[in-house]
C-alpha positions in Angstrom: 8.8 11.9 -6.5 11.7 11.4 -4.0 14.3 12.2 -6.7 12.4 15.3 -7.8 12.1 16.5 -4.2 15.9 16.1 -3.7 16.6 17.9 -7.0 14.4 20.9 -6.1 15.4 21.1 -2.5 12.1 20.0 -0.9 11.4 18.0 2.2 8.9 15.1 1.9 5.9 14.2 4.1 4.1 11.0 3.5 0.4 10.7 4.6 -2.3 8.0 4.3 -1.9 4.6 6.0 -1.4 2.5 2.9 1.1 5.0 1.5 3.1 5.1 4.7 3.1 1.3 4.9 4.3 0.9 1.3 7.0 3.6 1.7 8.3 1.9 4.8 8.3 -1.5 3.2 10.1 -0.2 0.1 12.8 1.5 2.3 13.2 -1.6 4.4 13.7 -3.8 1.3 16.1 -1.4 -0.3 14.0 -0.5 -3.3 13.5 3.1 -2.2 16.6 5.2 -1.5 16.0 8.3 0.6 18.7 10.7 1.8 18.9 11.2 5.5 16.8 14.1 6.8 14.6 14.3 3.7 11.5 12.9 5.5 9.4 15.3 7.6 7.7 14.1 10.8 4.4 15.6 12.0 6.1 17.8 14.6 8.1 19.6 11.9 5.3 20.0 9.4 4.0 23.4 10.4 7.5 24.9 10.4 8.2 24.1 6.7 7.0 26.6 4.0 4.7 25.0 1.4 7.1 25.9 -1.4 9.8 23.8 0.4 7.5 20.8 0.9 6.3 17.8 -1.2 3.5 15.7 0.2 2.9 12.1 -1.0 -0.6 11.0 -0.2 -3.4 8.5 -0.8 -6.7 9.4 -2.2 -6.5 9.4 -6.0 -9.9 7.7 -6.3 -11.7 10.2 -4.1 -12.2 7.8 -1.3 -14.3 9.6 1.3 -11.9 8.9 4.2 -8.6 9.1 2.3 -6.0 11.8 3.2 -6.4 13.8 -0.1 -10.2 13.9 0.2 -9.9 15.1 3.8 -7.5 17.8 2.7 -10.0 18.9 0.0 -12.7 19.0 2.6 -10.5 21.0 5.0 -10.7 18.4 7.8 -7.2 16.8 7.5 -5.6 16.6 10.9 -2.2 18.0 9.8 -2.4 19.5 6.3 -4.2 22.6 5.0 -4.4 23.4 1.3 -3.7 27.1 0.6 -3.9 29.2 -2.6 -0.8 28.5 -4.7 -0.4 24.8 -3.8 -0.1 22.4 -6.7 -1.9 19.0 -6.5 -1.0 16.2 -9.0 -3.4 13.2 -9.3 -1.3 10.5 -10.9 -4.1 8.1 -11.5 -7.2 8.2 -13.8 -10.6 7.6 -12.2 -11.6 4.0 -12.0 -15.0 3.5 -13.7 -17.7 4.3 -11.2 -15.5 6.6 -9.1 -15.7 9.6 -11.5 -18.1 11.6 -9.3 -16.0 11.1 -6.2 -12.8 12.0 -8.0 -14.2 15.1 -9.7 -15.8 16.3 -6.5 -12.4 16.2 -4.8 -10.8 18.0 -7.7 -13.5 20.7 -7.5 -13.0 21.2 -3.8 -9.2 21.5 -4.3 -9.8 24.2 -6.9 -12.2 26.0 -4.5 -9.3 26.2 -2.0 -7.1 27.9 -4.6 -5.0 24.9 -5.5 -3.7 24.3 -9.0 -4.7 20.7 -9.9 -3.1 18.6 -12.5 -4.9 15.4 -13.6 -5.0 13.1 -16.6 -7.6 15.1 -18.5 -5.4 18.2 -18.7 -1.8 16.9 -18.2 0.2 13.8 -18.9 0.5 12.8 -15.3 -1.1 9.4 -15.2 1.1 6.6 -13.7 -0.1 3.2 -14.6 -0.4 0.9 -11.5 -1.0 -2.4 -13.4 1.6 -4.6 -15.0 1.9 -4.7 -18.8 1.9 -8.0 -20.6 5.7 -8.3 -20.8 5.9 -7.7 -17.0 3.3 -10.3 -16.4 5.3 -12.8 -18.5 8.3 -12.2 -16.3 6.3 -13.0 -13.2 4.9 -16.2 -14.8 8.3 -17.3 -15.8 9.8 -16.7 -12.4 6.9 -18.3 -10.4 6.1 -21.1 -12.9 2.7 -21.9 -11.3 1.0 -25.3 -11.8 -2.4 -23.8 -11.9 -3.4 -20.2 -12.8 -6.5 -18.2 -11.7 -6.7 -14.6 -12.8 -8.5 -12.7 -10.0 -8.4 -9.0 -10.9 -10.1 -6.9 -13.5 -13.2 -7.3 -15.7 -14.0 -10.7 -17.2 -12.4 -9.7 -20.5 -9.1 -8.9 -18.6 -9.1 -12.3 -16.9 -9.7 -14.1 -20.2 -6.8 -12.2 -21.9 -4.6 -12.9 -18.9 -5.4 -16.6 -19.2 -4.5 -16.5 -22.9 -1.1 -15.0 -21.9 -0.5 -17.9 -19.5 -1.5 -20.3 -22.3 1.0 -18.6 -24.7 3.8 -19.4 -22.2 3.1 -23.1 -22.3 0.6 -23.6 -19.5 -2.0 -26.3 -20.3 -5.4 -24.9 -20.9 -7.0 -27.4 -18.4 -4.8 -25.8 -15.6 -6.2 -22.3 -16.3 -9.4 -21.3 -14.5 -11.4 -18.2 -15.4 -13.8 -17.9 -12.5 -16.7 -15.6 -11.6 -17.7 -14.6 -8.1 -19.1 -17.6 -6.2 -17.4 -20.4 -8.3 -15.8 -23.1 -6.1 -12.3 -24.2 -7.0 -11.1 -27.3 -5.3 -7.3 -28.1 -5.3 -5.9 -31.2 -3.8 -3.2 -33.8 -4.4 -5.3 -35.1 -7.4 -5.5 -31.8 -9.2 -7.7 -28.7 -9.5 -11.3 -28.5 -10.7 -14.4 -26.3 -10.4 -16.9 -28.2 -8.2 -19.8 -25.8 -7.8 -21.1 -22.4 -7.2 -22.1 -20.6 -3.9 -24.1 -17.4 -3.5 -21.8 -14.4 -3.5 -24.1 -11.4 -3.7 -24.0 -8.2 -1.7 -24.8 -8.7 2.0 -26.8 -5.7 3.2 -26.5 -4.4 6.7 -29.7 -2.6 7.9 -29.6 -1.6 11.5 -29.3 -4.8 13.6 -30.2 -7.0 10.6 -27.4 -8.5 8.5 -28.3 -10.1 5.1 -32.0 -10.2 5.8 -33.0 -7.5 3.3 -34.5 -9.1 0.2 -35.0 -7.6 -3.3 -38.6 -6.8 -2.6 -37.7 -4.5 0.2 -35.0 -2.9 -1.8 -37.4 -2.4 -4.7 -39.9 -0.7 -2.5 -37.2 1.6 -1.1 -36.1 2.5 -4.5 -39.7 3.2 -5.5 -40.2 5.4 -2.5 -37.0 7.3 -3.2 -37.9 8.0 -6.8 -41.6 8.9 -6.6 -42.6 9.1 -2.9 -45.8 7.8 -1.4 -49.5 8.6 -1.1 -51.5 7.1 1.8 -55.3 6.9 1.4 -57.2 6.5 4.6 -60.9 5.6 4.3 -63.4 4.8 7.0 -66.0 2.1 6.1 -69.1 1.3 8.0 -68.9 -2.3 9.2 -72.5 -3.4 8.6 -73.1 -1.9 5.2 -69.6 -1.5 3.6 -70.4 2.2 2.9 -67.8 4.9 3.0 -68.1 7.1 6.1 -67.0 10.7 5.7 -64.4 12.1 3.3 -61.3 10.0 2.6 -58.0 11.4 3.9 -55.0 11.6 1.6 -51.5 12.0 3.0 -48.5 12.7 0.7 -44.8 12.2 1.5 -42.1 12.8 -1.1 -44.7 13.1 -3.9 -46.2 16.6 -3.9 -46.3 19.6 -1.5 -49.6 19.4 0.3 -50.0 23.2 0.5 -49.2 23.8 -3.2 -51.2 20.8 -4.5 -54.4 21.0 -2.5 -56.4 20.9 -5.7 -54.8 17.6 -6.8 -55.3 16.0 -3.4 -58.9 17.1 -3.4 -59.5 15.5 -6.8 -57.7 12.4 -5.4 -60.2 12.2 -2.6 -63.0 12.5 -5.1 -61.5 9.7 -7.1 -61.4 7.5 -4.0 -65.1 8.0 -3.6 -65.7 7.3 -7.2 -63.7 4.1 -7.1 -65.9 2.7 -4.3 -69.3 3.5 -5.9 -71.4 0.4 -6.2 -69.3 -1.4 -3.7 -71.6 -0.9 -0.7 -71.8 -4.5 0.3 -68.2 -5.5 -0.2 -66.9 -7.0 3.0 -63.4 -8.1 1.8 -60.8 -5.5 2.8 -58.3 -6.6 0.3 -60.8 -6.1 -2.5 -61.6 -2.5 -1.3 -57.9 -1.7 -0.9 -57.1 -3.1 -4.4 -59.9 -1.0 -6.0 -58.6 2.2 -4.3 -54.9 1.4 -5.1 -55.5 0.7 -8.8 -57.8 3.7 -9.3 -55.5 6.2 -7.5 -52.3 4.9 -9.1 -53.9 5.3 -12.6 -55.3 8.8 -11.7 -52.0 10.2 -10.3 -50.0 8.9 -13.3 -52.4 10.5 -15.7 -52.2 13.8 -13.7 -48.4 13.9 -13.0 -46.7 11.1 -15.1 -45.3 9.9 -11.8 -45.9 6.6 -10.0 -45.9 7.1 -6.2 -46.4 4.2 -4.0 -50.1 4.1 -3.1 -50.9 2.7 0.3 -54.7 2.3 1.0 -55.7 2.0 4.7 -59.2 0.9 5.5 -60.6 1.6 8.9 -63.7 -0.2 10.1 -66.2 2.0 12.1 
């Protein structure tokens, strides 16, 4: 990119913290040769026409806070995309990042930019070492023990095979999964156990105290909503007092589905017929929950969370 900018008489602006750090490191170590005066600072930026400027930026994976994404969203502090700009994404989307990457590309197109990416142009630059390059590193470092730590499990196995092909003993190669404990001391290296290494969820002031049951309930609520059934029951007889109240949130629109909610109320009454002398609240609530859940599924093919609330009067 630097060589191309020099050849076509463009100045270069580098943005994105990791990009700036890597460029500075490469220049300090002598790997990156840059003619004096080629780099643009922030104060000069607005005075240089777009056709005389090349910008090197982070954000090829659509990271929400990256420089390129901020440009695409028009909230970058210094850079504004204008019609006629060309944006080159030199990396393919990492699996799982596709929606973020393509959203950024769409936003760049909306601003009038011409976007080149790996689906329409041969612009992908591989960031990972090939096998021959890895062999060079192994030969230079000559490690006693080897633990592949990046990539899917299949990649780590193949990297272990490469180390074995270079003469490393198989017992000194460790293919680990998240949580495996590798102890290394003067006697050698060995896997000694496994510790929990799952996601730690932060929920308000709570850290790590959200269990799978709560997450399951939240997922259920997000998918199908909830229906609250409120019934008043006479304490002495166990009889239903008045008409049940049904409240829907995230399931159906109350105004547009009044008929369904009315039939739900009737189903609540039906589910409690013959239960006049039941005194156990959990039994009453279970009867209501089972009957309403079945009824709503038959009517809508959806499974909202049904929460019965029994009030004693």
